[in-house]
N, C-alpha and C positions, 0 to 999 in steps of 0.2 A: 567180536561183536561190540558195538559202540555202547557207552554208558547211557543209562536214562537220566543220570543225576544232572541237576541244574541248580545252582545256588540262586536264591531270590535277591541277594545282595548285589549292588552295582559296583562294589569295590573291585578294581582292576589289580589282580595278584601280580606281584613281581615275578614269582615263580609259578608258572602254570602247572596244571596237573599233567599235561603231556605236551611234548614238542615232537613234530615229525622228525623221523630218523634222518639225519643227514651225514653222509659219508663222502669224503673227498673223491673226486673223479666220477661219482655216481652219475652226475648229469651228462657226462660224455656219452654214456650208452644210450641216454634218452635222445641226444642230438643225433647219434648214429641212426636210431630207429626212425626219427623223423626224416632224415636225409635219404634213407633207403627207399622211401616211397611205400613202405608196407606198415602203415600206421593202424591198420584194422587188425582184427584178432587172427590168431594162428599164424603169425609171422615167425621169424627166426628166434626172437627173444621169448615168445610164448613157448616155443618148442624147447628152448634152453631151460627155462624155468621147470617145465614138466619133466624133462629128462633128469634134471638135477634132483628135484624133489623125489622122483620115483627111485632113483639110485640111493639117495641118503636114507630114505624111509623104508626101502625094500617093499615098494608097493607096485603091483603089476601095472596100473595106469593111473596117471594123474591128469586131470583136466583143469586148466586155468579158467576161472569164471569172473564175472563182473563183481561178485560179492560172496561172502559166506552165506548170506540170505539166499541167494540164487542157487548156490550149491545144494542147500537144504531143500529147496523147491524142487531141484532136479531129482533128489532122492525120493521125494514123494511121488513124482511122476514115474520114476523107474519102478517103484513098488506097486504102481497101478492102485494107489489108495483111492477110496471113494466113500461116499456117505454110508454109514453103518459100521465102518472100520474104527478102530480105536488106536491111538498112539500115546504112549507114556513119555512124559518129559518132566524134568524138575520144575517145581514152581519158581525156584530161585535161579533165573536165568534171563537172558535178553528175549524180547518178544519174538524175534525171528525163529527161535528154536520151536515155538508153538505155532506161529503164524504160518510158516511154511507148509505145515500139515493141515491146518484149518482151512487153508485155501482150497484143499481137495475135499472139503466137506466132511472130514473125519471128526470124530469126538476126541478132544484133547483131554487126556487123563493126567492130573497133576500128582507128582510124587513129592514127598518131603525130602529134605537133604540131611546129611549127617551133621552132628554137632562139631566134629573135629575138623574135617576137610571142607565142609560145605558142599560136598559133591552129592549127587542122587543117592539116597540111602537104599542100598540093595536089599536091606532086610524087609522093605515094604513091598517089594515088587510082586511076591506071590499073591498077596491080597488084592493087587490091582490088576493082574493079568486075567483076562477073560477070553472066551472063545472068539471074541471080536478083535482082540489085540493083534495087530499086525507088525508093530514096531516098538522098540524102546530106544530112547535117545539120551544116553548118558552125556553130561557136559563136564569136561575136565576143568573144574573151576580153579582160576588162578594158575592154570598149567600144572596142576597136581592131579595125577591119575586117579579116576574112580576105581572101585574094587572090581576090576574087570574079570577076574576068574569067576567070581560068584555071579556077576551079571551075564557072562557068557553062558554059564551052566544053566541058569534059569531060562535064558532066551532059547537055548537049544532044546531044553526039556519041553518047552511049550511051542515050538516051531515059530518063534517070534524073531523077526530080523532086527539086528542091532545096527544102529547108525550113530556113530560117535560125532558129537559136536565138539571139535577140537579147536575152536576158535582161539583159545588161550594157550594151547598146549604144544605148539610146533617145537619139536626137539626134546620134549619131555618124555620120560619113560615109565613103564610100570613093569615091575619084575624083569627089568633089562630090556624090555621090548618097546619099540616106539609107539607112542600114543598116535592113534589115527590108523593103526594096523590090525585092530581087534575086530571091528565090525565089518559086515559086508560092504559098507559105505562109510566114509567119514568126510568131514568138512573142515576147511581151514579158512581163517580170515586174515586179510592183509589190509584191513582198515587202518586209518592213521593212528589209532591207539594201540596198535599190536606191535610186537617186537620187531617185525619186518613189515613194511608198509609201502603201498604204492597209492595211498590216499583212500581209494575204494578198490577192493578186490578180494578174491577168494579162490578156493580150489576144491574140487571133488576128488577125493582119494577113493579108488575102486579096488577093493580087495577081492571081490567076486568077479572073476574074469568073464563070466557068462553075461555080465551086465555092461561090458565095455561098449559093444557095437551100438547098443540102443542109447547109451549115454551120449555117445557122440552125435547121434541123430537128434536127440532131444536138445542138446546144446546148440546145434546148428539149425534151429527153427523148424525141426522136424524133417529136415532133408538129409540125404546120404552124401552130402558135400565132402565129408572127410574121406569116404571111400573113393570119390571122384579124384581128389587130389593125390591119393595113393595109386591111382591108375587101375582101380578095381572095377570101376564102371566108366563107360565113355561119356556119360552125362549124369547130372544129378537131378533129383526131383523130390517132391513132397512125398514122404512115405509114413510119417507118424506125427503125433502131436509134439510140440516143442516150443521153444522161445529163443530169444537172442541172449544167450548166457556167456558169450565169448569175450574174454578180456582183450582190451586194446593192446597191441604190441608195444605201444609207447610206455603204457603202465608196466607191461611185463619187463621192459628194459630197465625201469627204475627199480623194480623189485629184484631182478636178477643181479644187479650189482650189489645189492644188500646181502643177498643169499651167498654170494661169493665171499663175503666178509662175516659169515655167520659166527665163526669162532671168537672174533674180536668183539662182535655186538653182544653175544651171550656172556662173554667174560666180564664185560663192563657192567651189564645188567646184574650179573651175579654179585659183583663187588658191591654195588649199590645196595641190593637186597640184604646182603650179609652185614654191611655196616649198619643199616637200620636195625637188624635183629640184635647185633651185638650191643649197640649203644642204647637201645630202648628196652632191652630184656629186664634189667633190674628196675627201671622206672615203671614198666608195665606190671611186674610182679607186685610192686608196692601199692599200686593203685587199682587193682582188680580190672586190668586191661589185658585182653587175650591177643597174643601174636599168632601169626600163621603156623599151622601144624603140617609138618611134612612127614608122612610115614616112611619108615626105613627102606621099604621096598619100592618107593617112588623117587624118581629123579625129576625135580620140577623144572619148568621152562623159564623160570625167573620173570614171569609176566607181571606180577602184581605184589605190592606189599600193602597189607591192610591190618587195621586194628579193630578189635571188637570191644567197644566201650561198655561200661557198667550198665547204662540205660540210655534211652532216647534223649532226655534232657541234657545228659553229659555230652553225648555226641553232638548235639546241636550247639552247645557252648564251645565244644573243642573246634568244630568247624569254623565258628565265628571268630575264635581266638586265633586259629592259624591264618585266617584271611587277614585279620588286623595286623599280623606279623608278616604279611606279604607271602603267604603260601596257600596255594589252592589245594585243599584237602577235600574230597568229595565222597558222598555216599555212593551206594551202587543200586542193585536192582530192588524194585518193589515186588511183593509177591504177585505172580501172574494169576494165581487162582482167585485172588481178591480184586483183580482189575475189572473195569467195567465190561470188557469183552469176555474175560475168563469166567465170570460168573454165569454166563449163559449155559454152561455145562453142569450147573448145580453146585458149584464149590461154595464153601461158606467158611467163616472165621472158625479156626480150630482144626481145619482139615490138614494143614501143614504147620504145626506149631513151631517147629524149629526155624523154618523159613520165616514165619511171622515175627519171631523174636529176634533173630540175627539181622534180618533186613532193617530193623530199626536201630541197631547198634553198631553196624559195620561202617568204617570210614577208610578210605584209601589215601595213601601218601603219593606224591609225584614220584614216578620211576620211569625214566627214559634215558636213552643212550647218551644224549648230550647234556645230561644234568651235571653242572660243574661242581667242583669240590667245595667251593665256598657256598654253593646253593645247598649242598648236602648238610654242611655245617649249620646253615641257618634253619633248615627243617628240623634237624635233631634239636637244636637249641630251643626253638619255638615250642616243640613238644614238651620238653623238659620244663618250661616256664609256665605250662598250663596249671591253673589252680583247680584242683579237684574239689 
């Protein structure tokens, strides 16, 4: 999911917050896709991405989509959500996590996040679940797994469907199991800010096989086109609601080349993350700055490195300081429950105190595959030079 952060300064940073992932020879696959004449969706590279992700994650069916947002919208359609239903989401997330369900006319119920991982706080779920609750949507913030055992247990106890928003967490694990494989449905993002990117793209992971056939129909504009191409019907027609959620095969080709290099990409991101942690740990401890927390039972996806500053004024000065030193450090989500649209469900200041506090203090450092060694030196040095 893309960031909502935008700096008001006009300073052009030497080191951007993000650069599109670029791997040698990746564009050759794009050229092949264009020359094949199959530039629309569900071509050979779409199939390759789906098969590879399904195999790597041990998911029964993966459907590539135009975005993670659209994958979330498909989840809402698959569950037949409608006015009167409720869906629980964390307040500290991108707007798509909530908007996909608001589109169905449901009431969005905002849950606070944990102080340690910034993930949905599972201890609040019992008080938020009502007879109208149809789904809970945990977001694996920064690619660190939510407490899935507890969330699963509560969801099962109340007959609530779990949908994982795994936009940050591809190849992360909780208790040794892949993120995105706990809920009946899960979504992935391949936006330009993600570890693997085709500019705009996503995927719907379907762990409940009873949902596969209808998901294919919804994704193909409400038609049974997928069954037609498998030879299961002699023509296809309009059979259900749906929309155009299919990823272009050109974008799939760009993504597939990156997924083939997943070990190299993840190793580079891990090295950058670990260097930040190693070289900023003492500095952070001496200045009341918090570094990311990774529980022992979680294997993170190395998607993001953030700092939690002592207060909002310090964060503001830190961002300005980094920009003046040629580094784009940015904040992240604003509390959804206090947004102009979020307030329509009756939320107010104080409903999600951890979210409200951490949103004011969190700042992210550049972390992308092509971040050069000298750029890493500059980022760390600039942070150490900040005057608290």
